[in-house]
mmCIF file of the C-alpha atoms, coordinates in Angstrom:
data_MODEL
# 
_entry.id   MODEL 
# 
loop_
_atom_site.group_PDB 
_atom_site.id 
_atom_site.type_symbol 
_atom_site.label_atom_id 
_atom_site.label_alt_id 
_atom_site.label_comp_id 
_atom_site.label_asym_id 
_atom_site.label_entity_id 
_atom_site.label_seq_id 
_atom_site.pdbx_PDB_ins_code 
_atom_site.Cartn_x 
_atom_site.Cartn_y 
_atom_site.Cartn_z 
_atom_site.occupancy 
_atom_site.B_iso_or_equiv 
_atom_site.pdbx_formal_charge 
_atom_site.auth_seq_id 
_atom_site.auth_comp_id 
_atom_site.auth_asym_id 
_atom_site.auth_atom_id 
_atom_site.pdbx_PDB_model_num 
ATOM 1   C CA . UNK A 1 1   ? 7.069   -1.631  7.107  1.00 0.00 ? 1   UNK A CA 1 
ATOM 2   C CA . UNK A 1 2   ? 3.451   -1.266  8.178  1.00 0.00 ? 2   UNK A CA 1 
ATOM 3   C CA . UNK A 1 3   ? 3.118   2.012   10.112 1.00 0.00 ? 3   UNK A CA 1 
ATOM 4   C CA . UNK A 1 4   ? -0.756  2.005   12.114 1.00 0.00 ? 4   UNK A CA 1 
ATOM 5   C CA . UNK A 1 5   ? -1.168  4.284   15.547 1.00 0.00 ? 5   UNK A CA 1 
ATOM 6   C CA . UNK A 1 6   ? -0.865  1.703   18.581 1.00 0.00 ? 6   UNK A CA 1 
ATOM 7   C CA . UNK A 1 7   ? 2.231   0.856   20.280 1.00 0.00 ? 7   UNK A CA 1 
ATOM 8   C CA . UNK A 1 8   ? 4.231   -2.707  19.748 1.00 0.00 ? 8   UNK A CA 1 
ATOM 9   C CA . UNK A 1 9   ? 6.869   -4.460  21.050 1.00 0.00 ? 9   UNK A CA 1 
ATOM 10  C CA . UNK A 1 10  ? 9.233   -1.541  20.621 1.00 0.00 ? 10  UNK A CA 1 
ATOM 11  C CA . UNK A 1 11  ? 6.981   0.628   22.994 1.00 0.00 ? 11  UNK A CA 1 
ATOM 12  C CA . UNK A 1 12  ? 5.674   3.739   20.772 1.00 0.00 ? 12  UNK A CA 1 
ATOM 13  C CA . UNK A 1 13  ? 8.833   4.395   18.714 1.00 0.00 ? 13  UNK A CA 1 
ATOM 14  C CA . UNK A 1 14  ? 6.957   3.077   15.375 1.00 0.00 ? 14  UNK A CA 1 
ATOM 15  C CA . UNK A 1 15  ? 3.963   4.581   15.837 1.00 0.00 ? 15  UNK A CA 1 
ATOM 16  C CA . UNK A 1 16  ? 2.210   7.038   13.809 1.00 0.00 ? 16  UNK A CA 1 
ATOM 17  C CA . UNK A 1 17  ? -0.561  9.127   14.338 1.00 0.00 ? 17  UNK A CA 1 
ATOM 18  C CA . UNK A 1 18  ? -3.041  10.713  12.105 1.00 0.00 ? 18  UNK A CA 1 
ATOM 19  C CA . UNK A 1 19  ? -1.169  13.509  11.066 1.00 0.00 ? 19  UNK A CA 1 
ATOM 20  C CA . UNK A 1 20  ? 1.890   11.692  9.852  1.00 0.00 ? 20  UNK A CA 1 
ATOM 21  C CA . UNK A 1 21  ? -0.931  9.515   8.496  1.00 0.00 ? 21  UNK A CA 1 
ATOM 22  C CA . UNK A 1 22  ? -2.438  12.103  6.434  1.00 0.00 ? 22  UNK A CA 1 
ATOM 23  C CA . UNK A 1 23  ? 0.899   13.241  5.425  1.00 0.00 ? 23  UNK A CA 1 
ATOM 24  C CA . UNK A 1 24  ? 2.604   9.707   4.476  1.00 0.00 ? 24  UNK A CA 1 
ATOM 25  C CA . UNK A 1 25  ? -0.737  9.432   2.120  1.00 0.00 ? 25  UNK A CA 1 
ATOM 26  C CA . UNK A 1 26  ? 0.589   12.553  0.505  1.00 0.00 ? 26  UNK A CA 1 
ATOM 27  C CA . UNK A 1 27  ? 4.030   11.049  -0.924 1.00 0.00 ? 27  UNK A CA 1 
ATOM 28  C CA . UNK A 1 28  ? 2.937   9.111   -4.022 1.00 0.00 ? 28  UNK A CA 1 
ATOM 29  C CA . UNK A 1 29  ? 6.634   7.547   -3.468 1.00 0.00 ? 29  UNK A CA 1 
ATOM 30  C CA . UNK A 1 30  ? 5.721   6.258   0.098  1.00 0.00 ? 30  UNK A CA 1 
ATOM 31  C CA . UNK A 1 31  ? 2.438   4.757   -1.066 1.00 0.00 ? 31  UNK A CA 1 
ATOM 32  C CA . UNK A 1 32  ? 3.559   3.161   -3.809 1.00 0.00 ? 32  UNK A CA 1 
ATOM 33  C CA . UNK A 1 33  ? 6.083   1.242   -2.088 1.00 0.00 ? 33  UNK A CA 1 
ATOM 34  C CA . UNK A 1 34  ? 4.094   0.679   0.858  1.00 0.00 ? 34  UNK A CA 1 
ATOM 35  C CA . UNK A 1 35  ? 1.831   -0.949  -1.397 1.00 0.00 ? 35  UNK A CA 1 
ATOM 36  C CA . UNK A 1 36  ? 4.406   -2.616  -3.182 1.00 0.00 ? 36  UNK A CA 1 
ATOM 37  C CA . UNK A 1 37  ? 5.640   -4.115  0.075  1.00 0.00 ? 37  UNK A CA 1 
ATOM 38  C CA . UNK A 1 38  ? 1.888   -5.344  1.072  1.00 0.00 ? 38  UNK A CA 1 
ATOM 39  C CA . UNK A 1 39  ? 1.687   -7.308  -2.316 1.00 0.00 ? 39  UNK A CA 1 
ATOM 40  C CA . UNK A 1 40  ? 5.629   -9.051  -1.589 1.00 0.00 ? 40  UNK A CA 1 
ATOM 41  C CA . UNK A 1 41  ? 4.474   -10.007 1.756  1.00 0.00 ? 41  UNK A CA 1 
ATOM 42  C CA . UNK A 1 42  ? 1.544   -11.871 0.346  1.00 0.00 ? 42  UNK A CA 1 
ATOM 43  C CA . UNK A 1 43  ? 2.997   -12.886 -2.308 1.00 0.00 ? 43  UNK A CA 1 
ATOM 44  C CA . UNK A 1 44  ? 5.818   -14.654 0.052  1.00 0.00 ? 44  UNK A CA 1 
ATOM 45  C CA . UNK A 1 45  ? 3.179   -16.594 1.609  1.00 0.00 ? 45  UNK A CA 1 
ATOM 46  C CA . UNK A 1 46  ? 1.435   -17.830 -2.156 1.00 0.00 ? 46  UNK A CA 1 
ATOM 47  C CA . UNK A 1 47  ? -1.268  -14.743 -2.117 1.00 0.00 ? 47  UNK A CA 1 
ATOM 48  C CA . UNK A 1 48  ? -2.407  -12.436 -5.104 1.00 0.00 ? 48  UNK A CA 1 
ATOM 49  C CA . UNK A 1 49  ? -3.512  -9.427  -3.329 1.00 0.00 ? 49  UNK A CA 1 
ATOM 50  C CA . UNK A 1 50  ? -4.822  -7.816  -6.458 1.00 0.00 ? 50  UNK A CA 1 
ATOM 51  C CA . UNK A 1 51  ? -6.972  -10.720 -7.302 1.00 0.00 ? 51  UNK A CA 1 
ATOM 52  C CA . UNK A 1 52  ? -7.664  -11.726 -3.827 1.00 0.00 ? 52  UNK A CA 1 
ATOM 53  C CA . UNK A 1 53  ? -6.993  -15.550 -4.340 1.00 0.00 ? 53  UNK A CA 1 
ATOM 54  C CA . UNK A 1 54  ? -4.032  -18.100 -4.158 1.00 0.00 ? 54  UNK A CA 1 
ATOM 55  C CA . UNK A 1 55  ? -1.326  -17.759 -6.706 1.00 0.00 ? 55  UNK A CA 1 
ATOM 56  C CA . UNK A 1 56  ? -1.115  -20.135 -9.531 1.00 0.00 ? 56  UNK A CA 1 
ATOM 57  C CA . UNK A 1 57  ? 1.652   -22.634 -8.865 1.00 0.00 ? 57  UNK A CA 1 
ATOM 58  C CA . UNK A 1 58  ? 3.255   -21.547 -6.108 1.00 0.00 ? 58  UNK A CA 1 
ATOM 59  C CA . UNK A 1 59  ? 7.019   -21.909 -5.002 1.00 0.00 ? 59  UNK A CA 1 
ATOM 60  C CA . UNK A 1 60  ? 7.076   -24.465 -2.235 1.00 0.00 ? 60  UNK A CA 1 
ATOM 61  C CA . UNK A 1 61  ? 8.039   -21.813 0.155  1.00 0.00 ? 61  UNK A CA 1 
ATOM 62  C CA . UNK A 1 62  ? 5.413   -19.458 -0.548 1.00 0.00 ? 62  UNK A CA 1 
ATOM 63  C CA . UNK A 1 63  ? 3.084   -20.724 2.138  1.00 0.00 ? 63  UNK A CA 1 
ATOM 64  C CA . UNK A 1 64  ? 2.234   -19.498 5.312  1.00 0.00 ? 64  UNK A CA 1 
ATOM 65  C CA . UNK A 1 65  ? 5.162   -18.652 7.407  1.00 0.00 ? 65  UNK A CA 1 
ATOM 66  C CA . UNK A 1 66  ? 3.444   -18.400 10.772 1.00 0.00 ? 66  UNK A CA 1 
ATOM 67  C CA . UNK A 1 67  ? 3.769   -14.550 11.088 1.00 0.00 ? 67  UNK A CA 1 
ATOM 68  C CA . UNK A 1 68  ? 0.825   -13.563 12.623 1.00 0.00 ? 68  UNK A CA 1 
ATOM 69  C CA . UNK A 1 69  ? 1.622   -10.193 13.826 1.00 0.00 ? 69  UNK A CA 1 
ATOM 70  C CA . UNK A 1 70  ? 2.654   -9.178  10.883 1.00 0.00 ? 70  UNK A CA 1 
ATOM 71  C CA . UNK A 1 71  ? -0.394  -9.948  9.092  1.00 0.00 ? 71  UNK A CA 1 
ATOM 72  C CA . UNK A 1 72  ? -2.257  -8.391  11.813 1.00 0.00 ? 72  UNK A CA 1 
ATOM 73  C CA . UNK A 1 73  ? 0.454   -5.076  11.410 1.00 0.00 ? 73  UNK A CA 1 
ATOM 74  C CA . UNK A 1 74  ? -0.129  -5.344  7.588  1.00 0.00 ? 74  UNK A CA 1 
ATOM 75  C CA . UNK A 1 75  ? -4.091  -5.274  8.576  1.00 0.00 ? 75  UNK A CA 1 
ATOM 76  C CA . UNK A 1 76  ? -4.042  -2.476  10.754 1.00 0.00 ? 76  UNK A CA 1 
ATOM 77  C CA . UNK A 1 77  ? -1.409  -0.323  8.514  1.00 0.00 ? 77  UNK A CA 1 
ATOM 78  C CA . UNK A 1 78  ? -4.196  -0.945  5.326  1.00 0.00 ? 78  UNK A CA 1 
ATOM 79  C CA . UNK A 1 79  ? -7.250  0.132   7.849  1.00 0.00 ? 79  UNK A CA 1 
ATOM 80  C CA . UNK A 1 80  ? -5.063  3.088   9.004  1.00 0.00 ? 80  UNK A CA 1 
ATOM 81  C CA . UNK A 1 81  ? -4.289  4.220   5.528  1.00 0.00 ? 81  UNK A CA 1 
ATOM 82  C CA . UNK A 1 82  ? -7.753  3.776   4.158  1.00 0.00 ? 82  UNK A CA 1 
ATOM 83  C CA . UNK A 1 83  ? -7.043  0.778   1.879  1.00 0.00 ? 83  UNK A CA 1 
ATOM 84  C CA . UNK A 1 84  ? -10.040 -1.000  2.125  1.00 0.00 ? 84  UNK A CA 1 
ATOM 85  C CA . UNK A 1 85  ? -10.081 -3.611  -0.958 1.00 0.00 ? 85  UNK A CA 1 
ATOM 86  C CA . UNK A 1 86  ? -6.756  -4.157  -0.118 1.00 0.00 ? 86  UNK A CA 1 
ATOM 87  C CA . UNK A 1 87  ? -7.266  -4.964  3.347  1.00 0.00 ? 87  UNK A CA 1 
ATOM 88  C CA . UNK A 1 88  ? -10.204 -6.771  2.285  1.00 0.00 ? 88  UNK A CA 1 
ATOM 89  C CA . UNK A 1 89  ? -7.863  -8.841  0.634  1.00 0.00 ? 89  UNK A CA 1 
ATOM 90  C CA . UNK A 1 90  ? -5.986  -9.301  3.054  1.00 0.00 ? 90  UNK A CA 1 
ATOM 91  C CA . UNK A 1 91  ? -8.876  -10.230 5.733  1.00 0.00 ? 91  UNK A CA 1 
ATOM 92  C CA . UNK A 1 92  ? -9.875  -13.132 2.891  1.00 0.00 ? 92  UNK A CA 1 
ATOM 93  C CA . UNK A 1 93  ? -6.506  -14.533 3.514  1.00 0.00 ? 93  UNK A CA 1 
ATOM 94  C CA . UNK A 1 94  ? -6.537  -14.531 7.161  1.00 0.00 ? 94  UNK A CA 1 
ATOM 95  C CA . UNK A 1 95  ? -10.222 -16.030 6.724  1.00 0.00 ? 95  UNK A CA 1 
ATOM 96  C CA . UNK A 1 96  ? -9.097  -18.618 5.225  1.00 0.00 ? 96  UNK A CA 1 
ATOM 97  C CA . UNK A 1 97  ? -5.771  -19.503 7.989  1.00 0.00 ? 97  UNK A CA 1 
ATOM 98  C CA . UNK A 1 98  ? -8.269  -18.900 10.593 1.00 0.00 ? 98  UNK A CA 1 
ATOM 99  C CA . UNK A 1 99  ? -10.775 -22.038 8.930  1.00 0.00 ? 99  UNK A CA 1 
ATOM 100 C CA . UNK A 1 100 ? -7.700  -24.081 8.893  1.00 0.00 ? 100 UNK A CA 1 
ATOM 101 C CA . UNK A 1 101 ? -7.261  -23.203 12.877 1.00 0.00 ? 101 UNK A CA 1 
ATOM 102 C CA . UNK A 1 102 ? -4.603  -21.102 12.819 1.00 0.00 ? 102 UNK A CA 1 
ATOM 103 C CA . UNK A 1 103 ? -3.224  -19.851 15.516 1.00 0.00 ? 103 UNK A CA 1 
ATOM 104 C CA . UNK A 1 104 ? -2.976  -16.115 15.618 1.00 0.00 ? 104 UNK A CA 1 
ATOM 105 C CA . UNK A 1 105 ? -1.390  -15.975 18.799 1.00 0.00 ? 105 UNK A CA 1 
ATOM 106 C CA . UNK A 1 106 ? 1.739   -13.042 19.665 1.00 0.00 ? 106 UNK A CA 1 
ATOM 107 C CA . UNK A 1 107 ? 3.073   -13.141 22.772 1.00 0.00 ? 107 UNK A CA 1 
ATOM 108 C CA . UNK A 1 108 ? 0.001   -14.508 24.482 1.00 0.00 ? 108 UNK A CA 1 
ATOM 109 C CA . UNK A 1 109 ? -2.165  -12.321 22.749 1.00 0.00 ? 109 UNK A CA 1 
ATOM 110 C CA . UNK A 1 110 ? -4.995  -13.065 19.803 1.00 0.00 ? 110 UNK A CA 1 
ATOM 111 C CA . UNK A 1 111 ? -4.390  -10.851 16.891 1.00 0.00 ? 111 UNK A CA 1 
ATOM 112 C CA . UNK A 1 112 ? -7.231  -12.697 14.719 1.00 0.00 ? 112 UNK A CA 1 
ATOM 113 C CA . UNK A 1 113 ? -9.680  -10.034 15.931 1.00 0.00 ? 113 UNK A CA 1 
ATOM 114 C CA . UNK A 1 114 ? -8.954  -7.342  13.494 1.00 0.00 ? 114 UNK A CA 1 
ATOM 115 C CA . UNK A 1 115 ? -9.900  -9.903  10.959 1.00 0.00 ? 115 UNK A CA 1 
ATOM 116 C CA . UNK A 1 116 ? -13.130 -11.075 12.617 1.00 0.00 ? 116 UNK A CA 1 
ATOM 117 C CA . UNK A 1 117 ? -14.838 -8.326  12.918 1.00 0.00 ? 117 UNK A CA 1 
# 
């Protein structure tokens, strides 16, 4: 869902590089769906991407579900595609979680670094 230029637990199978990124940025349908995916992910956690704040009256299930790797990949992908405003919204949400002492570890690696730079 959130392509970026680093290997994953699947190695480099889903890695994209600068050339692919530039080609995908030209595809308006991909970009629209990519940003909608970001929006839906954040909404599932009770966060409004555009307003950069929590949604009013979320469903009880619209809360953090302890998926730091998904938030990390979302943030990394937004940065790679140059969506700085959207990345800042995701970073704001991540900062809220970090202030609540939420653990951003995944497979023994702390993924919070992308949001603390």
